[in-house]
N, C-alpha and C positions, 0 to 999 in steps of 0.2 A: 454200730448197727448198719446193715447194708440197705441199699435203696429198695431192695425187694421187701425187706422186713418192715421198712417204714411206709411202704405203699399201702394205702388204706383201701380196703374192699368196700364197695357200696353197701349201705344198709338196705334193709328189706324194702323200705319205702322208695329209695332211689332206684333200686333194681326194678321194682314194679313199674315205676314211671318210665324207665328205659325200655322195658319190654312193651309197655302200652304204646309208647311213641313209635316203636318199630311196627307194631300191629296196625297203628293208624296209617302209617305209610303204605303198608301192604294193602289195607282195605281201600285206600285212595287209588292205588295203582291197579289192583287185580280184583277188587270186589270181594264179597263174602266168601265166594268159592275158592279164592286164592289164599285164604288165611288158614294157617296150620301152626301148631306148636313148633315144628321143626323149622318152618320158614321164618318164624319170629326169632328163633335162636340165631339163624343165619344173618338175618337183617340187623339184629342187635349186636352181633359179633360176640356172642356168649357161648359157653360150652353147651353141647347137646344135652337136652333134658332140663335146662334151666327154666324155660317157660312152663314145662310140665310140673316142675317143683312148686312154682308160685301159683299156677293156675291149672289145677288138676284136669279140668274138663274144658271143652270148647266153650260151653256156656259160661263157665267161670271167667274165661279169657275175654269173651265178648262183654260181660258185665264190667270187668275191670277196665276195658277200653272205654265203655260208655261212661263210667264214673270219671275217667280221666278227661274225656271230652267235655263233660258237664263242668268240671273244674276249670278247664280252659275257657269255656263260654262265660262263666261267671267272672273270671279274671279279665277277660277281654272287654266286658261291658261294665266294669267296676264304676267308671265315671257316670254311666247312665243310670245305674242302680242307686246311686247316692241320693238320699232323700232331699238334699238341698238343691239338687239340679232342677232349674226351671225349665219351662216348655221350650224356649228357644235354645237352651243349652242341650236339652235332650235331642231336639231336632238335628242340631249340628253334629252331636256325637253319633247318632244313629247313621246319618249320612256318611260320615267319615269312616265309621266302622264297616259299613257295607262295602266301601271301596277297598278297604284293607283285605276283605275276604278274597280278593283276586290274587293276593300275594301269599307266598309261603312264610311261615308254616300254616297260615290260616286256610289256604286253599285245600291242602291235604286234609286238614281237620274237617272242613266243610264236606268234602267228598266222602270221608269216612263216616261222618254223621248221617249223611243221606243213606249210605249202605246199611248202617245200624238201624235206622228208622224203618227200613223195609223188613229187616230181620226181626224187629221188635213186634211186628204184627202177629208173630207166632210165639212170642216170649213175653209173658206178662211182667215178669221181674225186670227184664230189660227195658220194657216200655215205661215202667213206673218212674225211673230216674229222669227220663226225658219229659214225662208229664209234669214233674215238679218244676223243671226249668221253664216249660211252656207256660205254667201259671205265673211265673215271675215275669216272663215276657208279656203276658196278657196284662198284668198289672202295670207294667211299664208303658204299654200302648195306651191304656186308659188314662194314665197320668199325662201323657203327651196330648191326647185328644182333649181332655178337660182343660189343660193349660192353654191350648190354642183357640178355645171357644171365645167368641166375641159376645159382648153384651153382659149385663149385670145379673141376669136371672140364672138360677142354678140349671145346669144342663140336664136334659131328660136322661135318666139312667138307661133306658132302652136304646136311645140314640147313641149314647156313649158306647154301649156294648156292641152295637152294629158297626160303628166306626172303628172300634178296636179290632173287631173280627176281620173286617175288610182290609184294614191296615196290615194285620199279620199275614193275611193271604198275599197281599202285594209283596211284603218283605220276603215271604217264603218263595215266591216266584222269582224274585230278584236273586236270592241265594242260589236257587236251582239253576238259573241262567249263568251265573258266574261260575258255578261248579262245572258247567258243561261248556265253558269257553266263551260265553257271551261277553262282549266288551262295552255294551251300552246299558245305562247311561254312563258317561265317562267322567263326570265331574261331581263334586260334592253339591254344588249349587243346583245342578240338574236333579239330583236325588231329593234334595230338600224341597224343590218345587213340586216334584211328584208326590212326596209325602203330604204336603199341604193340599194338593189337588185331590188326593184320595179322601182325606178327612173332610174337606169342604164339599166335595162332590156327593159324598154319602149324606151329608147334612141337607143339601139341596133336595136330593131325591126323597129323603125322609120327610122334609117339609111339604113337598108336593103330594106325597102319598097320604099325609095326615092333615092336609088342608080341609077346612069345612066345606061341605057340599053347598053350593050357592042356591040351588033351586031344585025343583022336582025332576029336572032332566038328568040329574046325577053328575053335572059338570062341577068339578071342584074349583073353588075360588083361587085365583092367582095371587 
């Protein structure tokens, strides 16, 4: 049996992953307008028409890429999604993972994700996959917020929701900055401190806004 005969062709799943990885690289470098079936074929170094065979339309290709990025996101944050991870562990994992977003292949995936997020505004099916992952991140943020609360009384659900929302906004800004070449904050400790500051800062402002009014002047008690 010759070497050619023994050479295994990639199965359908492997081929789709290869094509989606090529598409991710193109999205990261050229944006949505630079993505085409032919360019994916060239980037993946496969015969012409291969991408069209697996993804008949541009929409199908984009959804395939979105599914692949969602898979990478879940894989990337496996440690954080683990139920047994405590608040301090979550904080450390999130900070470390944020730093890794500046490195390849995570940087290209981040840039491709941002491009797809913009395209998803006009594609409900494309948006639905990202929405599912966002809900997972929301639950993760709430776990972190609750775990870092001080005191023995149960946290106010509305406060937890506000803290989680602001925390996700901060993380989104950090991701956007890294995707566009920002280099700060530069250390895991720095990011951990900022995460804590976001969570505690929202709690302080929440407490001020919900403090009882001391008298008829409308001044809230300190």
